[in-house]
C-alpha positions as CSV (number, residue, x, y, z in Angstrom):
1,X,40.6,99.2,127.0
2,X,43.6,97.0,127.1
3,X,42.3,95.5,123.5
4,X,42.3,98.9,122.1
5,X,45.8,99.3,123.6
6,X,46.5,96.0,122.0
7,X,45.4,96.9,118.9
8,X,46.9,99.7,118.6
9,X,50.3,98.5,118.7
10,X,49.5,95.1,116.7
11,X,48.3,97.7,113.9
12,X,51.3,100.0,114.2
13,X,53.4,96.8,114.4
14,X,51.6,95.6,111.4
15,X,52.0,98.5,109.6
16,X,56.4,99.1,110.0
17,X,56.0,95.6,109.3
18,X,54.7,95.4,105.7
19,X,56.1,98.9,105.1
20,X,59.8,97.2,105.8
21,X,58.8,94.6,103.6
22,X,57.9,96.7,100.9
23,X,60.7,98.9,101.1
24,X,62.6,95.1,100.9
25,X,60.9,94.3,97.9
26,X,61.2,97.1,95.9
27,X,65.2,97.0,96.7
28,X,65.2,93.7,95.7
29,X,63.3,94.4,92.2
30,X,65.5,96.9,91.8
31,X,67.6,97.2,88.3
32,X,71.7,97.1,88.6
33,X,71.8,98.5,84.9
34,X,69.6,100.6,83.4
35,X,65.7,99.7,83.4
36,X,64.9,100.9,79.5
37,X,68.6,102.2,78.2
38,X,71.7,100.4,77.6
39,X,75.7,101.2,78.7
40,X,78.9,100.5,76.8
41,X,82.1,100.0,79.2
42,X,85.0,100.0,77.8
43,X,88.3,98.9,79.2
44,X,90.7,101.2,77.1
45,X,92.8,101.0,74.2
46,X,92.3,100.3,70.9
47,X,88.4,100.1,70.1
48,X,87.6,97.1,67.2
49,X,85.1,98.2,64.8
50,X,82.8,95.1,66.7
51,X,82.1,97.7,69.9
52,X,81.6,100.8,67.7
53,X,79.1,99.0,66.1
54,X,77.2,98.1,69.0
55,X,77.5,101.6,70.6
56,X,75.8,102.6,67.3
57,X,73.2,100.4,67.0
58,X,71.9,101.0,70.5
59,X,71.8,104.5,69.6
60,X,69.0,103.8,66.9
61,X,71.4,103.1,63.4
62,X,74.1,105.4,61.6
63,X,71.4,107.2,60.2
64,X,69.2,107.9,63.2
65,X,71.7,108.0,65.7
66,X,72.0,111.7,67.6
67,X,75.5,111.1,69.3
68,X,76.5,113.5,72.5
69,X,80.7,113.5,72.9
70,X,81.7,114.6,76.3
71,X,85.6,115.1,76.6
72,X,85.8,116.4,79.9
73,X,88.0,113.7,81.6
74,X,90.9,114.8,79.1
75,X,93.7,117.5,79.8
76,X,92.2,120.7,79.0
77,X,94.4,121.0,75.4
78,X,92.7,117.9,74.6
79,X,89.4,118.9,75.4
80,X,89.1,121.8,73.6
81,X,89.2,120.3,70.5
82,X,87.2,117.9,68.2
83,X,87.8,114.6,70.1
84,X,89.2,111.7,67.7
85,X,86.0,110.0,68.5
86,X,83.8,112.6,66.4
87,X,86.1,111.5,63.2
88,X,85.5,107.8,64.0
89,X,81.9,107.9,64.2
90,X,81.9,109.8,61.3
91,X,83.6,107.1,59.5
92,X,81.3,104.7,60.5
93,X,77.7,106.9,59.0
94,X,77.1,108.8,62.1
95,X,76.0,112.6,61.2
96,X,74.7,114.2,63.8
97,X,77.4,114.6,66.5
98,X,77.8,117.3,69.2
99,X,80.9,117.8,71.5
100,X,79.7,119.0,74.9
101,X,82.0,120.0,77.3
102,X,82.5,122.2,80.7
103,X,84.3,122.3,83.8
104,X,82.2,124.4,85.4
105,X,79.1,122.8,87.4
106,X,77.3,126.1,87.4
107,X,77.3,126.1,83.3
108,X,76.5,122.1,83.6
109,X,73.2,123.1,85.4
110,X,72.1,125.9,82.4
111,X,69.3,124.9,80.5
112,X,71.4,125.9,77.3
113,X,74.0,123.7,78.1
114,X,72.1,120.8,78.6
115,X,69.5,121.4,75.2
116,X,71.8,118.9,73.2
117,X,71.4,116.3,75.6
118,X,67.9,116.6,75.5
119,X,67.7,115.2,71.7
120,X,70.4,112.7,72.3
121,X,70.2,109.1,71.5
122,X,74.0,108.2,72.6
123,X,76.7,110.1,75.0
124,X,80.4,108.8,74.5
125,X,82.8,109.5,77.5
126,X,86.0,110.2,76.3
127,X,89.1,108.7,78.5
128,X,91.4,110.8,80.8
129,X,90.7,111.3,84.9
130,X,87.5,110.5,85.9
131,X,87.7,112.8,89.0
132,X,87.2,115.6,86.3
133,X,84.0,114.4,85.1
134,X,82.7,114.1,88.6
135,X,83.6,117.5,89.3
136,X,82.3,118.9,86.2
137,X,78.6,117.0,86.2
138,X,77.5,115.0,89.4
139,X,74.5,115.9,90.9
140,X,74.1,118.4,87.8
141,X,71.3,119.1,85.9
142,X,73.5,117.6,82.6
143,X,73.9,114.6,85.4
144,X,69.9,114.4,85.4
145,X,69.8,114.5,81.4
146,X,72.3,111.6,81.5
147,X,69.7,109.4,82.9
148,X,66.6,110.8,81.1
149,X,68.7,109.6,77.7
150,X,68.6,106.2,79.8
151,X,65.1,106.3,80.8
152,X,64.0,107.0,76.9
153,X,65.8,103.9,75.7
154,X,69.5,105.4,74.9
155,X,73.0,104.5,75.6
156,X,75.7,105.4,77.3
157,X,79.1,104.5,76.6
158,X,82.7,105.2,77.6
159,X,86.6,103.9,77.3
160,X,88.9,104.2,80.4
161,X,87.9,106.9,82.7
162,X,84.8,106.9,80.8
163,X,84.0,103.7,82.0
164,X,84.8,104.1,85.6
165,X,82.4,106.8,85.9
166,X,79.4,105.1,85.0
167,X,79.6,103.0,88.6
168,X,78.6,103.8,91.6
169,X,81.8,103.8,93.3
170,X,85.0,105.1,91.6
171,X,88.6,103.8,92.0
172,X,91.1,105.5,90.8
173,X,89.6,108.7,91.0
174,X,92.4,110.4,92.9
175,X,93.5,113.7,91.9
176,X,97.2,112.9,93.0
177,X,97.5,110.1,90.8
178,X,95.7,107.0,89.4
179,X,97.8,104.5,91.4
180,X,95.6,105.3,94.3
181,X,92.7,102.7,94.4
182,X,90.4,104.8,96.9
183,X,91.1,108.0,96.7
184,X,89.6,111.7,97.2
185,X,86.8,110.9,94.5
186,X,84.8,107.7,94.7
187,X,81.3,108.9,94.2
188,X,80.3,107.9,90.4
189,X,77.5,108.9,88.4
190,X,76.0,105.3,89.2
191,X,74.5,104.6,85.5
192,X,75.2,100.9,87.0
193,X,75.0,100.2,91.2
194,X,76.7,99.0,93.3
195,X,79.4,98.6,91.1
196,X,82.6,99.8,90.9
197,X,85.0,99.6,87.3
198,X,88.6,99.1,86.7
199,X,90.0,99.6,83.0
200,X,93.4,98.9,81.5
201,X,93.4,95.7,83.5
202,X,95.5,92.7,82.1
203,X,97.8,95.6,79.7
204,X,98.8,97.3,82.9
205,X,99.0,94.3,85.4
206,X,96.0,95.8,87.5
207,X,94.3,92.5,88.2
208,X,95.1,92.5,91.7
209,X,94.3,96.0,92.4
210,X,90.7,95.6,92.9
211,X,90.7,93.0,96.2
212,X,91.5,95.1,98.8
213,X,88.7,97.9,97.4
214,X,86.2,94.3,97.8
215,X,87.7,94.0,101.0
216,X,86.9,97.2,102.5
217,X,83.5,97.6,100.6
218,X,82.0,94.4,100.4
219,X,78.9,95.1,99.2
220,X,80.5,95.9,96.1
221,X,80.6,94.0,92.9
222,X,84.0,94.6,91.0
223,X,84.6,94.8,87.2
224,X,88.3,94.8,85.8
225,X,87.7,95.2,82.2
226,X,90.6,95.0,79.7
227,X,91.8,96.9,76.4
228,X,89.5,96.4,73.7
229,X,86.7,94.8,75.5
230,X,83.6,96.2,77.0
231,X,80.3,95.0,78.6
232,X,77.0,95.9,77.8
233,X,74.7,96.4,80.3
234,X,70.8,95.9,80.4
235,X,69.0,96.2,83.2
236,X,70.4,93.0,85.5
237,X,72.7,91.4,82.8
238,X,76.2,92.4,81.2
239,X,77.8,90.2,77.8
240,X,81.2,90.5,77.1
241,X,82.0,92.1,73.9
242,X,85.5,92.3,72.5
243,X,89.4,90.6,72.3
244,X,90.2,90.0,75.9
245,X,88.6,89.6,79.6
246,X,86.5,91.2,82.2
247,X,87.7,90.3,85.7
248,X,84.9,89.9,88.5
249,X,85.9,90.2,92.0
250,X,82.8,89.6,94.8
251,X,83.2,89.7,99.0
252,X,82.5,85.9,98.8
253,X,85.1,84.9,96.0
254,X,87.7,87.2,98.1
255,X,86.9,86.1,101.8
256,X,85.4,82.9,101.7
257,X,87.6,81.7,99.0
258,X,84.5,80.2,97.3
259,X,85.8,78.1,94.1
260,X,85.3,79.1,90.7
261,X,82.4,78.9,88.7
262,X,82.1,75.9,86.9
263,X,84.3,76.6,83.3
264,X,85.4,79.9,84.1
265,X,89.1,81.2,83.4
266,X,91.1,80.9,87.0
267,X,94.0,82.6,87.5
268,X,94.9,81.3,90.9
269,X,93.7,84.6,92.4
270,X,90.4,85.4,94.4
271,X,88.7,86.7,91.3
272,X,87.9,84.9,87.8
273,X,87.7,86.0,84.1
274,X,84.5,86.0,81.6
275,X,85.3,86.5,78.0
276,X,83.7,87.1,74.6
277,X,80.0,86.4,74.6
278,X,79.6,85.0,77.9
279,X,76.5,86.5,80.1
280,X,76.7,87.5,83.8
281,X,73.5,87.9,85.9
282,X,74.5,91.3,88.1
283,X,71.4,90.8,90.7
284,X,72.6,87.3,91.5
285,X,76.3,87.5,90.6
286,X,76.4,84.6,88.6
287,X,77.4,83.6,85.3
288,X,74.5,82.9,82.8
289,X,76.9,80.7,80.5
290,X,80.0,78.8,80.1
291,X,82.8,79.9,78.2
292,X,82.9,79.0,74.0
293,X,84.6,76.6,73.3
294,X,88.5,77.1,72.0
295,X,89.2,75.8,68.3
296,X,91.3,72.8,69.8
297,X,89.3,71.8,72.2
298,X,85.4,69.8,72.0
299,X,82.1,71.7,73.2
300,X,80.9,71.1,76.5
């Protein structure tokens, strides 16, 4: 009888242990970015043709792209008229463009509202205040269709507020003002997991603002993207495109005074910069390649 009891206890322990191990394995195997689609996350400011071209290419090319523009982050007056992104995309050859907007999550839960999303190959979130996007779309049918687009290999892009909303944790989401880093809205649409994103970083001298956020949420990876610059996220990596830099913040870097990765652009602060052409592993939180040599220095 004792042997039977011991076997039952041992079996239960093994089941629990195996379940825990499988759960850990599933967690470690989970991609940080989209499994099939892509994200283009822009730090605001003027967008060079390179950034638009990459977005259109990932959406299927000018002839095949079916783009939905979402201007909801803007003021009511701006959101009620055709965004300038429509004209820009048309000038680059995109013929199928839909503007989709509501401030009411009940509307965002309607099949008729999300119908254009089911045919889309790309979604573009316009800048403004990202808490408006969260209030309108978070955990709605529209949010489900955003994720469905990524699952079928589409691309989601956005600039400024349209960048920050793509992360799991939102900085500058307070309704009282965007100088408050951790405010009354912190839940993003979570297209890229366990990541928080700031924008306009160097242009607005924001490069030190993320430090206290990571100190209080050490599990997060912080990314600060400057104007005219973007990261292109696919699965567990991103690459940097555009004219400026992306700042990288981790708890190890901040709390343990970890040395900067060899060859990175150090500022003397507890973070480092990545430039155009560099790639980053989101799961291991390490730089994949060194920066390209400048014109006045030899390649390494």
